[in-house]
DSSP file (Angstrom, degrees, kcal/mol; ACC not computed):
  #  RESIDUE AA STRUCTURE BP1 BP2  ACC     N-H-->O    O-->H-N    N-H-->O    O-->H-N    TCO  KAPPA ALPHA  PHI   PSI    X-CA   Y-CA   Z-CA
    1    1 A X              0   0    0      0, 0.0     2,-0.6     0, 0.0     3,-0.1   0.000 360.0 360.0 360.0 142.0    0.1    0.1   -0.1
    2    2 A X     >  -     0   0    0      1,-0.2     4,-1.7     2,-0.0     5,-0.1  -0.741 360.0-159.1 -84.8 118.6    1.3    3.4   -0.9
    3    3 A X  H  > S+     0   0    0     -2,-0.6     4,-2.8     1,-0.2     5,-0.3   0.849  88.6  57.6 -66.0 -37.5    1.3    5.4    2.3
    4    4 A X  H  > S+     0   0    0      1,-0.2     4,-1.8     2,-0.2    -1,-0.2   0.931 108.7  43.3 -61.6 -49.7    1.2    8.7    0.5
    5    5 A X  H  > S+     0   0    0      2,-0.2     4,-1.7     1,-0.2    -1,-0.2   0.803 111.7  57.3 -60.8 -34.9   -2.0    7.9   -1.4
    6    6 A X  H  X S+     0   0    0     -4,-1.7     4,-2.7     1,-0.2    -2,-0.2   0.945 109.5  41.0 -67.7 -48.7   -3.5    6.5    1.7
    7    7 A X  H  X S+     0   0    0     -4,-2.8     4,-2.6     1,-0.2    -1,-0.2   0.802 110.2  59.2 -78.3 -19.7   -3.1    9.5    3.8
    8    8 A X  H  X S+     0   0    0     -4,-1.8     4,-2.4    -5,-0.3    -1,-0.2   0.894 107.0  46.6 -59.5 -41.0   -4.1   11.7    1.0
    9    9 A X  H  X S+     0   0    0     -4,-1.7     4,-3.0     2,-0.2     5,-0.3   0.943 112.0  52.3 -64.3 -50.5   -7.4    9.9    0.8
   10   10 A X  H  X S+     0   0    0     -4,-2.7     4,-2.7     2,-0.2     5,-0.2   0.948 113.1  45.3 -52.9 -51.2   -7.6   10.3    4.8
   11   11 A X  H  X S+     0   0    0     -4,-2.6     4,-2.6     1,-0.2    -1,-0.2   0.928 112.4  49.4 -47.2 -53.9   -7.0   14.0    4.4
   12   12 A X  H  X S+     0   0    0     -4,-2.4     4,-1.2     1,-0.2    -1,-0.2   0.900 112.1  47.6 -58.8 -46.0   -9.4   14.3    1.6
   13   13 A X  H  X S+     0   0    0     -4,-3.0     4,-0.8     1,-0.2    -1,-0.2   0.866 112.3  52.1 -63.2 -40.8  -12.2   12.4    3.7
   14   14 A X  H >< S+     0   0    0     -4,-2.7     3,-0.6    -5,-0.3    -2,-0.2   0.883 105.1  54.4 -66.1 -39.1  -11.4   14.7    6.7
   15   15 A X  H 3< S+     0   0    0     -4,-2.6    -1,-0.2     1,-0.2    -2,-0.2   0.789 107.4  50.6 -71.0 -27.0  -11.8   17.9    4.7
   16   16 A X  H 3< S+     0   0    0     -4,-1.2     2,-0.3    -3,-0.2    -1,-0.2   0.670  91.8  93.6 -88.5 -10.3  -15.3   16.9    3.5
   17   17 A X    <<  -     0   0    0     -4,-0.8     2,-0.6    -3,-0.6     5,-0.0  -0.640  60.4-160.3 -80.9 133.1  -16.5   16.1    7.0
   18   18 A X        +     0   0    0     -2,-0.3     2,-0.2     3,-0.1     3,-0.1  -0.949  57.5  14.4-112.4 115.5  -18.2   18.9    8.9
   19   19 A X  S    S-     0   0    0     -2,-0.6     3,-0.1     1,-0.1    -2,-0.0  -0.649  83.4 -90.4 118.0-168.3  -18.4   18.6   12.7
   20   20 A X  S    S+     0   0    0      1,-0.2    23,-1.9    -2,-0.2     2,-0.4   0.741  97.8  42.6-113.7 -28.3  -16.6   16.5   15.3
   21   21 A X  E     -A   42   0A   0     21,-0.2     2,-0.3    -3,-0.1    -1,-0.2  -0.935  63.4-175.2-125.1 144.7  -18.7   13.3   15.8
   22   22 A X  E     -A   41   0A   0     19,-2.7    19,-2.4    -2,-0.4     2,-0.6  -0.982  26.8-127.4-135.5 148.9  -20.4   11.2   13.2
   23   23 A X  E     -A   40   0A   0     -2,-0.3    35,-3.1    17,-0.3     2,-0.3  -0.861  34.0-162.6 -89.1 125.2  -22.6    8.3   12.9
   24   24 A X  E     -AB  39  57A   0     15,-3.3    15,-1.8    -2,-0.6     2,-0.5  -0.813  15.2-150.8-118.4 150.8  -21.2    5.7   10.6
   25   25 A X  E     -AB  38  56A   0     31,-3.0    31,-2.6    -2,-0.3    13,-0.2  -0.956  25.8-130.2-121.4 127.0  -22.7    2.8    8.7
   26   26 A X  E     - B   0  55A   0     11,-2.6    10,-3.0    -2,-0.5     2,-0.3  -0.444  18.3-143.1 -79.7 155.3  -20.3   -0.1    8.1
   27   27 A X        -     0   0    0     27,-3.3     2,-0.2     8,-0.3    -1,-0.0  -0.846  27.7 -91.9-109.4 152.0  -19.9   -1.6    4.7
   28   28 A X        -     0   0    0     -2,-0.3     2,-0.3     2,-0.0     6,-0.2  -0.422  47.7-169.5 -57.6 127.2  -19.4   -5.1    3.7
   29   29 A X    >   -     0   0    0      4,-1.1     3,-1.4    -2,-0.2     4,-0.2  -0.814  34.8-118.9-121.1 160.8  -15.7   -5.9    3.4
   30   30 A X  T 3  S+     0   0    0     -2,-0.3    -1,-0.1     1,-0.3    -2,-0.0   0.662 111.9  66.6 -66.6 -16.7  -13.7   -8.9    1.9
   31   31 A X  T 3  S-     0   0    0      1,-0.0    -1,-0.3     0, 0.0    -3,-0.0   0.469 131.2 -87.0 -86.4   1.9  -12.4   -9.4    5.4
   32   32 A X    <   +     0   0    0     -3,-1.4     2,-0.2     1,-0.2    -2,-0.2   0.564  69.3 164.9 103.9  14.5  -15.7  -10.3    6.8
   33   33 A X        -     0   0    0     -4,-0.2    -4,-1.1     1,-0.1     2,-0.4  -0.457  35.8-127.3 -68.2 134.4  -17.0   -6.8    7.7
   34   34 A X    >   -     0   0    0     -2,-0.2     3,-0.6    -6,-0.2     2,-0.1  -0.693  19.4-128.9 -90.7 133.1  -20.6   -6.8    8.4
   35   35 A X  T 3  S+     0   0    0     -2,-0.4    -8,-0.3     1,-0.2    -1,-0.1  -0.439  80.7  22.0 -75.9 139.6  -22.8   -4.3    6.3
   36   36 A X  T 3  S+     0   0    0    -10,-3.0     2,-0.4     1,-0.3    -1,-0.2   0.550  74.0 140.3  90.9   2.7  -25.2   -1.9    8.1
   37   37 A X    <   -     0   0    0     -3,-0.6   -11,-2.6   -11,-0.1     2,-0.3  -0.739  40.0-147.2 -84.8 133.9  -23.9   -1.7   11.6
   38   38 A X  E     +A   25   0A   0     -2,-0.4     2,-0.3   -13,-0.2   -13,-0.2  -0.771  26.9 153.5-103.5 142.9  -24.1    1.8   13.0
   39   39 A X  E     -A   24   0A   0    -15,-1.8   -15,-3.3    -2,-0.3     2,-0.4  -0.975  39.7-109.3-153.8 159.0  -21.7    3.4   15.4
   40   40 A X  E     +A   23   0A   0     -2,-0.3     2,-0.3   -17,-0.2   -17,-0.3  -0.854  35.8 177.1 -99.8 145.3  -20.4    6.8   16.4
   41   41 A X  E     -A   22   0A   0    -19,-2.4   -19,-2.7    -2,-0.4     2,-0.1  -0.985  28.9-113.2-148.7 139.9  -17.0    7.8   15.6
   42   42 A X  E  >  -A   21   0A   0     -2,-0.3     4,-2.5   -21,-0.2     5,-0.2  -0.355  46.5 -93.8 -70.5 164.8  -14.8   11.0   16.1
   43   43 A X  H  > S+     0   0    0    -23,-1.9     4,-2.4     1,-0.2     5,-0.2   0.863 122.7  48.9 -50.5 -50.7  -13.8   13.0   13.0
   44   44 A X  H  > S+     0   0    0      1,-0.2     4,-2.1     2,-0.2    -1,-0.2   0.938 113.8  45.1 -67.9 -45.4  -10.3   11.3   12.6
   45   45 A X  H  > S+     0   0    0      1,-0.2     4,-3.4     2,-0.2     5,-0.3   0.914 113.1  52.8 -55.6 -46.4  -11.6    7.7   12.9
   46   46 A X  H  X S+     0   0    0     -4,-2.5     4,-2.0     1,-0.2    -1,-0.2   0.910 106.3  51.4 -60.7 -41.9  -14.4    8.5   10.6
   47   47 A X  H  X S+     0   0    0     -4,-2.4     4,-2.8    -5,-0.2    -1,-0.2   0.927 110.4  49.5 -64.7 -44.2  -12.1    9.8    8.0
   48   48 A X  H  X S+     0   0    0     -4,-2.1     4,-2.5     1,-0.2     6,-0.2   0.948 109.1  52.5 -51.8 -52.8  -10.0    6.6    8.1
   49   49 A X  H  <>S+     0   0    0     -4,-3.4     5,-2.3     1,-0.2     6,-1.2   0.890 110.3  46.3 -62.0 -36.5  -13.0    4.5    7.8
   50   50 A X  H ><5S+     0   0    0     -4,-2.0     3,-2.0    -5,-0.3    -1,-0.2   0.957 112.1  51.0 -63.2 -53.3  -14.1    6.3    4.7
   51   51 A X  H 3<5S+     0   0    0     -4,-2.8    -2,-0.2     1,-0.3    -1,-0.2   0.770 111.6  47.8 -55.3 -29.7  -10.7    6.3    3.1
   52   52 A X  T 3<5S-     0   0    0     -4,-2.5    -1,-0.3    -5,-0.1    -2,-0.2   0.428 110.8-124.2 -94.5   4.7  -10.4    2.7    3.7
   53   53 A X  T < 5S+     0   0    0     -3,-2.0    -3,-0.2    -4,-0.4    -2,-0.1   0.719  77.0 119.8  60.9  33.2  -13.9    2.0    2.3
   54   54 A X  S   <S+     0   0    0     -5,-2.3   -27,-3.3    -6,-0.2     2,-0.3   0.653  77.5   5.2 -96.9 -18.0  -15.1    0.3    5.5
   55   55 A X  E     -B   26   0A   0     -6,-1.2     2,-0.3   -29,-0.3   -29,-0.2  -0.985  59.9-144.6-156.2 169.4  -17.9    2.6    6.3
   56   56 A X  E     -B   25   0A   0    -31,-2.6   -31,-3.0    -2,-0.3     2,-0.2  -0.923  38.3 -87.9-133.0 159.7  -19.9    5.6    5.1
   57   57 A X  E     -B   24   0A   0     -2,-0.3   -33,-0.2   -33,-0.2     2,-0.1  -0.482  50.0-117.7 -58.1 130.0  -21.5    8.6    6.8
   58   58 A X        -     0   0    0    -35,-3.1   -35,-0.2    -2,-0.2    -1,-0.1  -0.433  26.6-109.5 -74.9 151.2  -25.0    7.8    7.9
   59   59 A X     >  -     0   0    0      1,-0.1     4,-2.9    -2,-0.1     5,-0.2  -0.243  34.8-102.0 -68.1 168.9  -27.9    9.8    6.5
   60   60 A X  H  > S+     0   0    0      1,-0.2     4,-2.7     2,-0.2     5,-0.2   0.899 122.6  49.9 -63.4 -37.6  -29.8   12.2    8.7
   61   61 A X  H  > S+     0   0    0      2,-0.2     4,-2.8     1,-0.2     5,-0.2   0.955 110.7  47.7 -65.0 -46.7  -32.6    9.6    9.2
   62   62 A X  H  > S+     0   0    0      1,-0.2     4,-2.6     2,-0.2    -2,-0.2   0.961 111.6  50.4 -65.0 -46.0  -30.4    6.9   10.1
   63   63 A X  H  X S+     0   0    0     -4,-2.9     4,-2.6     2,-0.2     5,-0.2   0.886 110.0  51.7 -53.6 -40.2  -28.5    9.1   12.6
   64   64 A X  H  X S+     0   0    0     -4,-2.7     4,-2.3    -5,-0.2     5,-0.2   0.981 111.5  46.9 -61.1 -53.3  -31.9   10.1   14.2
   65   65 A X  H  X S+     0   0    0     -4,-2.8     4,-3.5     2,-0.2    -2,-0.2   0.905 110.6  51.9 -49.1 -46.4  -32.8    6.6   14.5
   66   66 A X  H  X S+     0   0    0     -4,-2.6     4,-2.3     1,-0.2    -1,-0.2   0.943 115.5  41.0 -58.6 -49.3  -29.4    5.7   16.0
   67   67 A X  H  X S+     0   0    0     -4,-2.6     4,-1.6     2,-0.2    -1,-0.2   0.838 112.7  53.7 -74.4 -29.2  -29.6    8.4   18.6
   68   68 A X  H  X S+     0   0    0     -4,-2.3     4,-2.3    -5,-0.2    -2,-0.2   0.923 110.7  47.4 -68.6 -49.8  -33.2    7.8   19.3
   69   69 A X  H  X S+     0   0    0     -4,-3.5     4,-2.5     1,-0.2    -2,-0.2   0.928 113.7  47.6 -55.3 -48.0  -32.4    4.0   20.0
   70   70 A X  H  X S+     0   0    0     -4,-2.3     4,-1.9     1,-0.2    -1,-0.2   0.789 108.1  55.2 -66.8 -30.0  -29.5    4.8   22.1
   71   71 A X  H  X S+     0   0    0     -4,-1.6     4,-2.2     2,-0.2    -1,-0.2   0.915 109.3  47.8 -66.8 -47.2  -31.5    7.4   24.1
   72   72 A X  H  X S+     0   0    0     -4,-2.3     4,-2.7     1,-0.2     5,-0.3   0.958 112.1  48.4 -61.3 -50.2  -34.2    4.8   24.9
   73   73 A X  H  X S+     0   0    0     -4,-2.5     4,-2.4     1,-0.2    -1,-0.2   0.887 111.4  50.1 -65.3 -33.8  -31.6    2.2   26.0
   74   74 A X  H  X S+     0   0    0     -4,-1.9     4,-3.0     2,-0.2    -1,-0.2   0.904 109.6  51.9 -67.9 -37.6  -29.9    4.8   28.2
   75   75 A X  H  X S+     0   0    0     -4,-2.2     4,-1.6     2,-0.2    -2,-0.2   0.913 111.7  45.7 -63.5 -43.3  -33.2    5.7   29.7
   76   76 A X  H  X S+     0   0    0     -4,-2.7     4,-2.2     2,-0.2    -2,-0.2   0.925 111.8  51.8 -70.8 -41.9  -34.0    2.1   30.5
   77   77 A X  H  X S+     0   0    0     -4,-2.4     4,-2.5    -5,-0.3    -2,-0.2   0.958 108.7  51.0 -47.8 -54.0  -30.5    1.5   31.9
   78   78 A X  H  X S+     0   0    0     -4,-3.0     4,-2.1     1,-0.2    -1,-0.2   0.809 110.4  49.1 -52.8 -34.8  -30.9    4.6   34.1
   79   79 A X  H  X S+     0   0    0     -4,-1.6     4,-1.6     2,-0.2    -1,-0.2   0.834 109.3  52.2 -75.4 -34.2  -34.2    3.3   35.4
   80   80 A X  H  X S+     0   0    0     -4,-2.2     4,-1.8     2,-0.2    -2,-0.2   0.913 111.6  47.2 -59.6 -50.6  -32.7   -0.1   36.1
   81   81 A X  H  X S+     0   0    0     -4,-2.5     4,-1.2     1,-0.2    -2,-0.2   0.904 111.2  51.3 -64.9 -45.2  -29.8    1.5   38.1
   82   82 A X  H  < S+     0   0    0     -4,-2.1     3,-0.3     1,-0.2    -1,-0.2   0.883 106.6  51.9 -60.7 -38.6  -32.1    3.6   40.0
   83   83 A X  H >< S+     0   0    0     -4,-1.6     3,-1.0     1,-0.2    -1,-0.2   0.844 106.4  56.3 -69.9 -30.4  -34.4    0.7   41.0
   84   84 A X  H 3< S+     0   0    0     -4,-1.8    -1,-0.2     1,-0.2    -2,-0.2   0.807 104.1  54.4 -75.7 -17.9  -31.3   -1.2   42.3
   85   85 A X  T 3< S+     0   0    0     -4,-1.2     2,-0.4    -3,-0.3    -1,-0.2   0.408  79.3 116.4 -92.4   8.6  -30.4    1.7   44.6
   86   86 A X    <   -     0   0    0     -3,-1.0     2,-0.5    -4,-0.2    -3,-0.0  -0.594  59.2-145.2 -75.7 128.4  -33.8    1.7   46.2
   87   87 A X        -     0   0    0     -2,-0.4     2,-0.4     2,-0.0    -2,-0.1  -0.747  14.7-168.6 -99.0 138.7  -33.4    0.9   49.8
   88   88 A X        -     0   0    0     -2,-0.5     2,-0.5     2,-0.0    -2,-0.0  -0.982   6.7-159.4-126.2 136.2  -35.8   -1.1   51.8
   89   89 A X        -     0   0    0     -2,-0.4     2,-0.6     2,-0.0    -2,-0.0  -0.944  10.8-148.2-117.5 129.6  -35.9   -1.5   55.5
   90   90 A X        -     0   0    0     -2,-0.5     2,-0.5     2,-0.0    -2,-0.0  -0.835  14.6-169.8-100.8 126.0  -37.8   -4.6   56.9
   91   91 A X        -     0   0    0     -2,-0.6     5,-0.1     4,-0.0    -2,-0.0  -0.957  25.0-118.8-115.9 122.3  -39.3   -4.0   60.4
   92   92 A X    >>  -     0   0    0     -2,-0.5     4,-1.7     1,-0.1     3,-0.9  -0.305  25.3-116.7 -61.8 148.7  -40.7   -6.8   62.3
   93   93 A X  H 3> S+     0   0    0      1,-0.3     4,-2.4     2,-0.2     5,-0.2   0.874 114.9  52.0 -51.9 -46.1  -44.5   -6.6   63.1
   94   94 A X  H 3> S+     0   0    0      1,-0.2     4,-1.8     2,-0.2    -1,-0.3   0.833 108.1  51.1 -67.1 -32.9  -44.0   -6.4   66.8
   95   95 A X  H <> S+     0   0    0     -3,-0.9     4,-2.1     2,-0.2    -1,-0.2   0.892 109.3  52.0 -63.8 -43.9  -41.5   -3.5   66.4
   96   96 A X  H  X S+     0   0    0     -4,-1.7     4,-2.0     1,-0.2    -2,-0.2   0.936 109.0  51.1 -55.5 -50.2  -44.1   -1.6   64.2
   97   97 A X  H  X S+     0   0    0     -4,-2.4     4,-2.6     1,-0.2    -1,-0.2   0.899 107.0  51.1 -63.8 -40.8  -46.7   -2.1   66.8
   98   98 A X  H  X S+     0   0    0     -4,-1.8     4,-1.0     1,-0.2    -1,-0.2   0.931 111.0  50.9 -59.9 -42.7  -44.4   -0.7   69.6
   99   99 A X  H  X S+     0   0    0     -4,-2.1     4,-1.1     1,-0.2    -2,-0.2   0.852 111.3  47.4 -64.6 -34.3  -43.8    2.4   67.4
  100  100 A X  H  < S+     0   0    0     -4,-2.0     3,-0.3     1,-0.2    -1,-0.2   0.912 109.0  52.2 -75.6 -39.7  -47.4    2.9   66.9
  101  101 A X  H  < S+     0   0    0     -4,-2.6    -1,-0.2     1,-0.2    -2,-0.2   0.685 105.6  56.4 -71.6 -13.9  -48.3    2.6   70.5
  102  102 A X  H  <        0   0    0     -4,-1.0    -1,-0.2     1,-0.2    -2,-0.2   0.793 360.0 360.0 -82.5 -29.7  -45.6    5.2   71.4
  103  103 A X     <        0   0    0     -4,-1.1    -1,-0.2    -3,-0.3    -2,-0.2   0.483 360.0 360.0 -83.5 360.0  -47.3    7.7   69.1
């Protein structure tokens, strides 16, 4: 592989990208890469993936769906974590009766 042409492709891909983080869609590769997998990548990694023809930038609709799916998963995870932190105190019935009699 010619490193000059490789890094030229990376620089060209980097120049066309606007922003810092991108949702990328993987492409099928001869090495077994699976097509259609979405992930978020910083600008430098996104440029390398594009230059290597391993991924493309997701469309706005694909990116919206990706973020919505991850937001739902994050919300569910946060609710599960909050449920784990709920503290329960078990008071025997006779202790509860004693407390009520004092009141």
